C-alpha positions in Angstrom: 146.4 101.4 122.6 145.7 105.5 122.8 145.2 106.6 126.7 142.9 109.3 127.3 144.9 112.5 126.8 145.4 111.5 122.9 141.8 111.2 122.4 141.6 114.5 123.9 144.0 116.4 121.6 142.3 114.4 119.0 139.1 116.0 119.8 140.6 119.4 120.2 142.0 119.2 116.5 138.2 118.7 115.3 137.2 121.2 117.4 139.4 124.0 115.9 139.8 122.8 112.7 135.9 121.2 111.3 133.6 122.0 113.4 131.6 124.9 111.8 132.8 124.1 108.2 131.0 121.7 105.9 132.7 118.4 105.2 132.9 116.1 102.2 133.5 112.6 104.0 134.1 109.6 102.0 135.6 105.6 102.6 138.3 105.2 100.5 138.6 101.7 101.8 134.7 101.1 101.0 134.1 99.7 104.4 132.1 102.8 105.8 130.8 103.7 102.7 127.4 103.6 104.0 128.4 105.9 107.3 130.4 108.2 104.8 127.3 108.7 102.6 125.3 110.4 105.8 127.9 111.7 107.1 129.2 114.2 103.4 127.8 117.6 103.1 127.0 118.2 107.0 128.7 120.2 108.9 130.2 119.3 112.5 128.9 121.2 115.6 130.4 119.8 118.2 134.1 117.5 119.2 133.9 116.0 122.3 136.3 113.0 124.3 135.4 110.6 127.1 137.9 108.4 128.0 139.4 106.8 124.7 136.2 107.6 122.6 135.7 110.7 120.3 132.3 111.5 119.7 131.9 114.3 116.8 128.1 115.6 116.1 127.0 116.9 113.2 124.1 118.9 112.0 120.4 117.5 112.2 121.6 115.5 115.8 124.1 113.2 113.2 127.2 111.8 115.4 130.2 109.8 114.4 131.4 107.6 117.3 135.3 106.6 117.0 137.2 104.5 119.1 141.0 103.9 117.9 141.3 100.3 119.7 145.1 98.8 119.5 145.7 100.3 115.9 143.9 102.8 114.9 145.4 106.5 114.2 144.0 109.7 113.0 146.2 111.3 110.2 145.5 115.2 110.0 146.7 117.4 106.3 146.3 120.4 105.0 146.1 123.9 107.1 146.3 123.5 110.4 145.0 126.0 113.3 146.7 124.6 116.4 145.0 125.0 119.7 146.8 128.1 121.5 145.9 126.8 125.0 148.0 124.0 124.5 151.6 124.8 126.1 154.5 122.6 124.4 156.7 120.4 126.0 158.6 122.4 127.2 156.1 123.9 129.5 156.0 127.2 127.3 154.2 128.2 124.2 156.5 126.9 121.3 157.5 130.1 119.1 156.9 129.2 115.6 157.1 130.8 111.8 154.5 130.5 109.6 156.0 127.3 107.9 155.6 125.9 111.1 159.0 124.2 111.4 161.6 126.3 112.3 161.8 127.7 115.2 162.7 131.4 116.4 164.6 130.3 120.0 166.3 127.0 120.0 165.3 126.7 123.8 161.9 126.2 122.3 163.5 123.4 119.6 160.9 120.5 119.2 161.2 117.5 121.0 160.9 114.3 119.1 161.2 111.3 121.5 162.7 108.3 120.5 159.5 106.3 119.1 158.7 109.5 116.8 156.4 111.2 119.0 156.8 115.2 119.1 154.4 116.8 121.0 155.7 120.3 120.4 154.9 120.6 116.9 151.6 118.2 117.2 150.3 120.4 119.4 151.9 124.3 120.4 151.3 127.4 119.3 148.8 128.9 117.2 149.4 128.8 113.9 148.3 128.1 110.1 150.9 125.9 108.0 150.2 123.0 105.8 151.1 119.9 107.5 151.2 116.4 108.5 150.1 115.5 111.9 149.8 111.7 112.8 147.5 111.5 116.4 147.2 108.5 118.3 149.1 107.3 121.3 152.0 106.6 119.2 151.8 110.5 117.8 154.5 110.8 114.8 154.1 114.6 114.7 154.3 117.2 112.2 156.0 117.5 109.3 156.0 119.9 106.3 154.5 118.1 103.3 158.0 117.1 101.5 159.7 120.4 102.2 156.9 122.2 99.8 155.2 125.5 100.3 151.3 125.0 101.0 150.4 126.5 97.5 152.6 123.8 96.0 151.6 120.8 98.3 149.1 118.0 96.3 145.3 119.0 97.5 143.5 117.0 98.7 146.2 114.9 99.3 146.5 111.3 98.1 145.4 108.2 100.2 147.7 106.4 101.6 147.0 102.9 103.1 143.8 101.8 104.1 141.6 105.0 105.1 138.4 103.6 106.9 137.3 107.4 106.5 138.2 110.9 105.0 136.4 113.8 106.3 137.5 117.0 104.3 136.9 120.7 104.4 137.6 123.3 102.1 141.4 123.4 103.5 141.9 120.8 106.2 142.0 116.8 105.7 141.7 114.4 108.4 142.0 110.5 107.9 141.1 107.4 110.0 142.8 104.5 109.6 142.5 100.9 111.5 139.6 101.9 114.5 137.9 99.5 116.9 135.0 101.6 116.0 133.5 103.7 113.7 130.3 104.2 113.3 127.2 106.5 112.3 124.5 106.9 115.6 121.9 108.5 117.2 122.2 110.8 120.2 120.2 107.7 121.9 123.1 105.7 120.9 125.8 107.8 122.1 124.2 108.7 125.6 124.0 105.3 126.3 127.6 104.9 125.3 128.6 107.9 127.5 126.4 106.1 130.2 128.4 102.9 130.2 131.6 104.8 130.8 133.4 106.1 134.3 134.1 109.3 134.9 136.6 111.4 132.8 138.2 114.6 134.6 137.7 116.4 131.8 134.0 116.0 131.3 131.2 116.9 133.2 131.1 118.0 137.4 134.5 117.5 139.0 133.4 117.3 142.4 130.9 114.2 141.0 133.4 113.0 138.8 135.4 111.9 142.2 132.3 110.5 143.9 131.8 108.4 141.2 135.2 107.1 141.4 135.6 106.5 145.0 132.3 104.4 145.2 133.4 102.5 141.8 136.4 101.3 143.5 135.2 101.1 147.4 132.4 98.9 146.4 134.5 96.1 144.5 136.6 93.0 145.8 138.8 93.1 142.5 142.4 94.0 142.2 143.1 97.7 141.6 145.3 96.9 138.9 142.3 95.8 136.9 139.7 98.6 138.4 141.8 101.2 136.7 141.6 99.3 133.3 137.9 98.8 133.7 136.2 101.7 131.7 133.5 101.3 133.4 135.1 102.5 136.4 137.2 105.1 135.3 137.5 106.4 131.5 140.8 107.0 129.8 143.3 105.2 132.2 145.4 102.5 129.6 148.4 100.4 130.7 151.3 103.1 131.0 149.0 105.4 133.6 147.9 102.4 135.8 151.5 101.3 136.2 152.7 105.0 137.2 149.6 105.8 139.1 150.0 102.7 141.4 153.8 103.3 141.9 152.9 107.2 142.7 150.2 105.9 145.3 152.4 103.3 146.4 150.1 100.7 145.9 150.5 97.0 145.5 148.4 96.4 142.4 146.7 93.3 143.5 144.6 95.5 146.4 141.2 95.0 146.3 139.4 98.2 145.8 137.3 98.0 148.6 140.4 97.3 150.9 141.8 100.7 149.8 141.2 104.0 152.7 138.6 106.1 151.1 141.3 109.1 151.2 143.7 107.1 149.5 141.3 106.4 146.7 140.6 110.1 146.3 144.5 111.0 146.2 144.4 108.9 142.8 141.5 110.2 141.3 143.3 113.7 141.7 146.8 112.2 140.6 144.9 111.2 137.5 143.4 114.3 137.0 146.9 116.3 137.0 148.4 113.6 134.8 145.6 113.4 132.5 146.1 117.3 131.8 149.6 117.1 132.0 149.4 114.5 128.9 146.7 116.6 126.7 149.0 119.8 127.3 152.8 117.7 126.1 150.8 114.8 123.9 152.7 113.0 126.2 152.9 110.9 129.6 155.0 112.5 132.0 154.4 110.6 135.0 157.6 111.7 137.1 157.6 115.2 138.9 159.9 117.9 139.8 161.8 117.9 136.4 162.9 121.2 135.0 165.4 122.4 132.2 167.3 119.9 130.9 165.9 116.9 133.1 162.6 118.1 131.5 163.7 117.8 127.8 165.6 114.3 128.0 162.3 113.2 129.6 160.4 114.4 126.8 163.1 112.9 124.3 163.2 109.7 125.7 160.3 108.3 127.2 162.2 105.8 129.3 163.6 108.9 131.3 159.9 110.3 131.9 158.5 107.0 133.6 158.6 105.6 137.1 158.0 102.1 136.5 156.6 101.5 133.2 158.5 99.3 130.6 161.4 99.2 133.2 161.4 95.5 134.1 164.5 94.1 135.1 165.9 97.2 136.6 166.1 99.1 139.8 163.6 101.2 141.1 164.2 104.7 141.1 163.8 105.2 144.8 164.7 102.2 146.6 167.1 100.1 143.8 164.7 97.2 144.0 164.0 95.2 140.7 160.9 96.1 138.8 158.4 93.1 138.0 156.7 92.7 135.0 153.5 90.4 135.5 150.5 89.9 133.3 147.0 90.8 134.5 144.1 90.4 132.5 146.2 89.9 129.6 148.0 93.4 129.7 151.7 93.7 131.1 152.0 95.3 134.7 155.1 96.9 135.9 155.5 97.6 139.9 158.3 97.4 142.1 157.3 94.9 145.1 159.2 97.0 147.7 157.6 100.6 147.1 154.1 99.1 146.4 153.2 96.8 149.4 
């Protein structure tokens, strides 16, 4: 399931490419025909992510709420203006030509990981080019449209697969596939959804967010490994960030929230703030510290080289050499070191 950083990146794409531009909306699949009819012809006015949910506001106080769930993904095509405030995967702004695929400096070459994720190209230096970008946790990156020049590419792009909703401006297309939730809602309904969500480091007052997190954790006699996955406690954390944050805090996943010292809980929140920002900037869940140069690029290219414990069951702990344990907690896989986290 996409974790919080992916949804924030998607919201930024909508903010830059759709907000302020009239759209046509359709449901090629047919399952969202009524909702698409309500959105068709409207102009998006704001895009916002809170945790794993995205909220797209339109004129006349109409909202589209999307939760990608396990299988959802947005595919962007057309003239993509990428957010210039987001760094490339190697920590710098990638310099591209107008086609967006050839790089002027070999040191800034795109970094594809072994699952096809390309954080450098999916959000990097500002550019306008006809591209195709898939955005979810398993971001597929950016590909030139069959090697064609922009003016030769078919427009609008053909519908491929089961597209729940297509949002189309004069130059940019966004196709949504496989979401858990896709609904047109009122401002009151949106407010109610957000009120049920825990704090998100990138939304609202930072100090208030920290206090909400600390209070929510320390009042519960529930394992911290469960609390971090509870979206009413904290927004955006999924399986990867949970395992990595617990290891970074050297905390046993089974420790009840109310048994954790306050300063340790605050430290976890502040760690989440930093990790989420890195994820938004790079597009990848980089949770190891101190990597530079080739080590950083290697970690960007191979997710097994960027995590402390996640997906390392049976392998030696990077710190103490103890075998990493894999167990199930609330039907989700949990990786941890029984020596470092005791």
